[in-house]
N, C-alpha and C positions, 0 to 999 in steps of 0.2 A: 516583584512577580510581572512575569513575562505572557502576554496574548501573539497565539497563534490564530491566521482564521487561514484555512482552506477551501479553494475552489475550484476543486476536484482535480490536483495532478500538482496541485502550487499552493502553499504554504506559508502565509504572509505572519510574521510578528510585529504586536507592539509592545512596548514594556512599559508598563506603571508603577507605580509602588503603593502599595496597597496602605491604607492607618493602623491595621493589627494583622501582622504575618499569620498566613491560615499553620504554616510549621517553623517553629523558633527556630533560625540555625539553617531553614532548609529553600529553598527553591520550587516556587509555584509557577507552572504556565499554563495558557489556557489554549485551548485550539477551536475554530469554531467552525464547521465544515459549511459547507456552500457549492453550487453548482454552479461550473463556469457556464456552461450554454444556456443556461436559462434568464430571462428576464428580471425574476426575483429570486434570492438567495434563500436555501433552502432553510433558512430557519426561521422564514415565516410562517411555515406551516407551526409553528410550534404556538404561534399568537392565538390559540384557540381557545374557545369559552371558556373559563375554568366554573365546569359546576359538576356537578353530580354526578351526571350524562355521559360525560366523554372519558374517553380512555386511558386518556395519558393527560394530564391537568401540573399545570406548572405554577407557581406561586407570583406573588406579583413581583416579589425581586430577582426570579431568574426573568421575568418576560424586558423586565427594566434593564436587566447586564445585558442579557440579548441583544437587544435596541440601543444600545450603548455600544455594543464591540462595533454593532452594522454601520454605526456612524462614523467611525472611527479607520472605515475600510478604504478613506481616501486618502489619509495621512500615510496607512500601508503601502499602499499602491506608489506613492509616491516614494517612499526609500525602497521600496524594488527599483523600481525605473532608474532612482537612482545609482545605485549598486550596478544598473545595467550599463549604464552611460560611464562612470570611470571604468568599467574592463574595456568597451569600447574603446574609448581615449587613449588607455596605457597599451592597448592594443595597436592601434594606427602609430602610438611612437617610435615601437616595438620593431614593425614592419617598413614605417619611414626613415629611419633611422640610418640602416645601412646603406637605403637608395640614396642618403644627406650624405653621408659617406664619398660618394662616386659622382655624386653633383658639383657641389660646391667648388671643389676645384678647377673645375671648367667654367666656372659665374666670375672666380675671382680673380685669378692670373690663369689664365686658358694659354696664355702664349709663351708661357715660360716652364709649359711641363714637357717632360721628355714623352719621346714617341710609345704607344702600346703596342710593343710586338703581338708578336702567337700566343706565349705564355699568357701575358695579363690579357688579352684577349679569349682565351681559354678557362681564365679564372670568372669572367663575367657572364658563360655559361652556367659556370658550378654556384653563382649565386645565383642564379636566375631560379636554376632547378631546389637549389635547397629552400629558397624561398616559397617557392611552393610546396614545398615537401610538409614543411614549416607551417604555410596556414592551416593545409588540408587537416594537418596533425592539429594544430589549435581550434580548428571549429570542430573536432570531430570529440574534442577531451571536453572544451569550456563550454563549450555554445550550443548545451544540450538545453532540451525546456525545463529547466528546475522542478526538481520535485516538492521540493519544501524546503521555507526560509525560516531558516535556523534561530534561535533565540538568543546563542550569544555568536559570536566570531569562530569563523572556521578556521580553527591556529593553521593547519595546513594549505587551506587554498591563500590565506591573508602572511604565508610565510614565503610561498613561492612567488605572491607579488611584488613583497618588500622584496627579495632576491633581484627579481628581475629589474625593477625600479632600479635601484644601489649599481645593478651591474650595467646598464644604458646610461645611468653619469657618472660611472667611471668612464666609459670607452670616451662619451662627449666629452669629458673635462679632460683625458688625455688629448682625445682630437685636439682640441683644442687651442692646448699651452704648443705642442711638436708641432701642430702640422698647417692649424691657420695663420696661429702668429710668425712662423717661419717660413707660410707657404713654403713648403716642400716642394722639390720640383720632379722627385721620382712618383712617378703615378703606377707603379705596378706597385710598388710596399705600400701608397691609399688601397687599393684594390684589397690585396693581400688582408691588411687590416679588417677589413670591412671582410671578407670570408671568415676570419678569426672570429668576429664578432657575430658571422651568421652559426657559425659550429659550437659555440657557446649556448646558444640559446638554443640548439636542438639536444643539449648535450641538460641545459631545465630541464625541457619539455620531459625529457626520459626521466629526469627526477622526479616531475609530478605525477608522469605514470605511477611512479613504483609509489610514491606515498599514497595517493588519491585512489585506485583502483587496486592495484595489487597487493600494497600492505593488509588488505582488512579480507583478503581471500580466503587465508586457510586461519580457520575455527579455534578459536582458542576458549569461550565460554559457550555453557547450554542453559541458556533464559527459557525457564518453565512459567507461562502465561497463565492464570486462571482468571477467569472474568469471577465477580463475587456470588453473581448472584443464583447459577446454576451449577457453578463450579466445569465447565464446560475449561478444559486444556489444551494447550497448545504444546509443544518444546521448539526452539528454534535456537542453531549450532549459528554462532558469530565471531568475528576478526574482534581483531581490536578496533573498538568503536567508541567514541564517548557518549554519556548515556544521552546525550539527545538526540545524538544521530542514529543510534540505538532503539530510542522509542518512536523515532520516522521509522524506521522498518517494523516493527512491530505493528504499526500500525498500518501502514501499507500489508500488510498479510493478515492481518483482523480481519476486514476485511472481504476476503477470502478464502480463510481455513475457518472461521469460526461463524456455526449458524447463527442467522438472525436472532438480536434475541427481541423475546417476546413476552413483556414482564405480563400482560394478560394470564397466558398459560401457568404460569406459577398460582392464580387465583383461579383456575378452570374449572378444578374439582367442587371448590367450598360449593359457590354461588346458588348453584342449581341443588347440590346434594343437602345442601341447609335445610328448606323446606322439606327436604323428606325425614328427615331427625327431628323436624319439631314435632309428632306425634307421634313418637317411636321411642318407649322408655324399655330400659335393661336392668332385669332382674336379677338379682345375687339371693343368692342362697339361702337368706335370712330374710327374704320374702320384700325387703327394701327397694325401690328401685333407683337407682344411680343410671347416668350415660359419663360412662367413662372416654377418656379424652383417646385413649388407643381404641376402642371399639368405632369411635366418630371418625379419627380419620382411617381407619379398614375400612370401613365404608364408605367415605367419600371417595376415596381410589377407585375400589372397586367396581363401584355405582360408574365413577368418571370411566374407566377402562371397560365397560362395559357397553356405557352409549358410545364410545369413540369406533369400536367392534363395529356395535349393528347400521351405525354411520357410514363406515367406511363400503361395508359388504356392502350398502344398498349405491354406493355410486360405482363402485366398482360394475356392479349389474347393470347401473343404469346408461356408463361410459361405453360398456362392450355391443348393450343393443344399439348406441348413438353410431359406433364408427363398423357395426355390420349393415345397419340403415343405410350408411356412407358407401359400402363396397356394393350394396344394393344397386344407388344411383349410381355409380359408377358406370355399371353395368349394364343400364340402361341409356344412361349418356353417349354407348356407343354407339349404340344404336342409331341416336339422333343427330340432324347434322351437325355441323362446324359450329356454324351460328349459336345452335340452340344450350352449349353446354355450358355449365355452371362454373365460374370460377370457385378457388379456395373459399375463396372469402364470405360468397354467398351461402357455399356452402357448410361452413361454419354457420353461420348468422339461423341457416335452417333445420341445423338439428342439435343447435346451444339450448333452445326451452326442453329439451328433453330430457335434458342433464342438468339443469339450473337449479330445479330447485332441492334434489340431492346433493350437490355441489354448495350449496349456499346451505346446508343445514349440516354438512362434516367441517365447513370450513369456520361456523357459528361454535360449535361443539368444542371444536379446537382451537379455536379464537386466533383464527387465522383471517379472520372478512378483512380485517384493516391493510393486510400485505398483497393483494390480489382483490383487482377491480374488476368491471363486467370488460369492460374495454380489452383490457390488458392476459385474460380469459379465453377470448374470444380470438385476440390477433397467436396465442398460445395454440389455439385451437387449428387456424387455416395452417400456422408453420406445420401441425403435425400431419394437416391433409395434405398437404403441398410434396411433402416430403416421405409420405408412404410410411407416416407412424405408428406403432402397434399402441392399443391402450392404453396399455401397461407405461409405456413412453410419454403419454399424455398426463397422468396419473401421476407420475415419480415427480414431479413437480410442487404435487398439491398433496399426497400420503408421507415426502419427506423433506425436512425443513432445512431449505438450503442455505445457502452462503450470504452476506447480507449484498453482496455486488449483483446476486441473482433478482433483485427485486428494485422495482425504480427507487431512485436518487431518491424521490419525497417521501419515500416511506422508511430512511433509516432514520432510528431512533439515536445512536450517539454521532450528533454534529460536534457539540462545543466538550473538548478534552482539558484534563486540567492534569498537568504531569508533575507530582511530586517526588523530591528526592531531596535528602540529608545531603548529599554530596554537593557537589558544583555540577551543573550539565557539562559544563568542559572536559571534565575530569574522563578517564579512561573505563571503562568498568571493570569490577575488582571480581574476587570470589568472595562470596556474601553478601554483595549489592544488593538492596532492595529498593523499588519505587516504585510507584501508584501512575496511572494514567485512570482518570475519573468523568467520565462525564454525569447528566442529570438520574439519569437511570442506574448507573452502576458504575464499577471500575473494574480495572484488570491489574491485577498484582504480578510484578515480575519479581522473577528471583534468580538469582545468577549464582551459578557456578560454573567453577573452572573443571573444563575438560582436565581429565589426571594425565600424568605421563604414563605411557604403556611402553613396558622393558620384554623386550619379543627374547628370547633363547632356543639358541639350537640345538637341537640330537640328533646324532648321527647315528642311524638306525646301520648295523651289518648287513645288505642281498644275503651272504650266505645264512643268516639265521634264520629264512624262512624256509631252507629249501628238509627236505627230509625222505629219510628210504623208506618203501612198503616192502617188504620182507613175506613173502609165500611161503609156506609150507606145503611141497611138494605133494604129501601123503594127506590124501583126508578122511574124515569118516565115511562110510557110510551107510 
């Protein structure tokens, strides 16, 4: 079982071995989400009192598991920095090797070296510019901020690192046997030997671009991602990726494509409508009363929809009146001195009480009160006033459920993820493969389908087949 930790843009992993496997013959991965720019991880808001009044309660087992994973973050950071250190060391060895090939003969047997002519000096310029191009290319491809720390080794990246290491060692071995031991006096040949090393490194970098970037661009599979609680579904076309990399892509797109998960909305209509059903009796034709399940569900949802429509209408009226008051205030402020004009923040605080009650009731009815704080609402209102936006633009954030990234990071419910796959996470995607991404409240079921092969046929249409002759009779009836 592997443990991932996400620090908003970076995912770290820690491998553990469970006493009892969750899936026999499978692989289980944990992903813990937290924010890097906060003094505390996002996981801490989950440690709320587990009472009957809390909106999202956790068991003691979940709290112990989260706290334990947070304690292991130091070891995961050490692993991350170790990988970075090894990459930097390998990069320095690669870039310093051609320079060492050119400098060592001058330090050991400079008096016996042949003079470097014009062609040899031109090779110096070639080596300098090729090393500069290679440095920029390596920086652009490999020294980007990591998005994720994969649970298993990245096969292609490890293959490239091994190839570069063996390649440099082979060049050093040949250099030591044929040049250092014999103290070759042909300095132009030594320079050409260094140039050939730089050329080979450039070709390896081209191979890295093909394997790491270009190979996955062409889509081969269509992944259907379904949320287990509300059935929200999205489809993504991916190329030839491993299961672990496909899981990372899905999670990155989840927070911008899926509406925010609101478990309270699933039972929003039952709590209040249950009071009305307590005093109702439904009689059948025989005179006996019964409370059927179908009628109960119908009444619950219709009552909830009626209350939502009523709260929504009142909210729209209150917001339009508040924005009309703002326009009236702006007309009056144009007549005042420049020092007496209110800024958008003060204007938002002035009109917010007039719409606060209607907005609060609507958010409670739709179970969105935990997604919007008073401070965030006032900031959004000030933003709309600053940019001269309409009341409809202001209400869109509250009338329509937006993606997870639209809300504050401390209000994300999906922080810890579990990847369950019967196949190895390093294996590639296959047709019919199914794996799950689970968190505390819900799970994402991912189904893989291969994009079918499309055969196009061409059919030639003779242009003359579209022509016709219209013959009119000279004599017409009167």
